[in-house]
N, C-alpha and C positions, 0 to 999 in steps of 0.2 A: 572467496565468495564471501564470507564473514566482514572482510575487511570494506568491502563494497556498502555493506548493509549498516556496519556501525559508521562509515562516513555518511550515509545518507540520513541516517537518524541525526546524528550531530549537526549537519546542516540543517535539517527542519527544524529541529529545536533552535538551533541560533536564529534561524528566519522568524519563528514563532516569538520568541522573546524579543528580539531586536525591533520587530515590525509591531508589537502587540497584535500581532497576526491572529486570526481564528484558523482552525484546521482546513476549512473550505479556503481562506486566503493563501495558506501555504500550497495546499495541492494545486491551486490556479498558478501560482508562481514557479512552480516546481514543474507544472504540466504533468501531474500524475491524478489519480483518483483519490477523491475522500476518504474512503476505504484503505486505500494502500498508507497514507499518513497515519491512521489510526491503528495499521497492524505493524508498521515498523518498530521495532524493540531488538535492544541488545543484550543477548544473553552471555 
């Protein structure tokens, strides 16, 4: 499970940086909620 979460966090971060996107933009691109983007973290 941790691998999936880490992969998603890295993908979201990469998308936000590459596209200079907002959290809302990233959520829309990944078809997830804005809250999900905010709560994705790797420990």
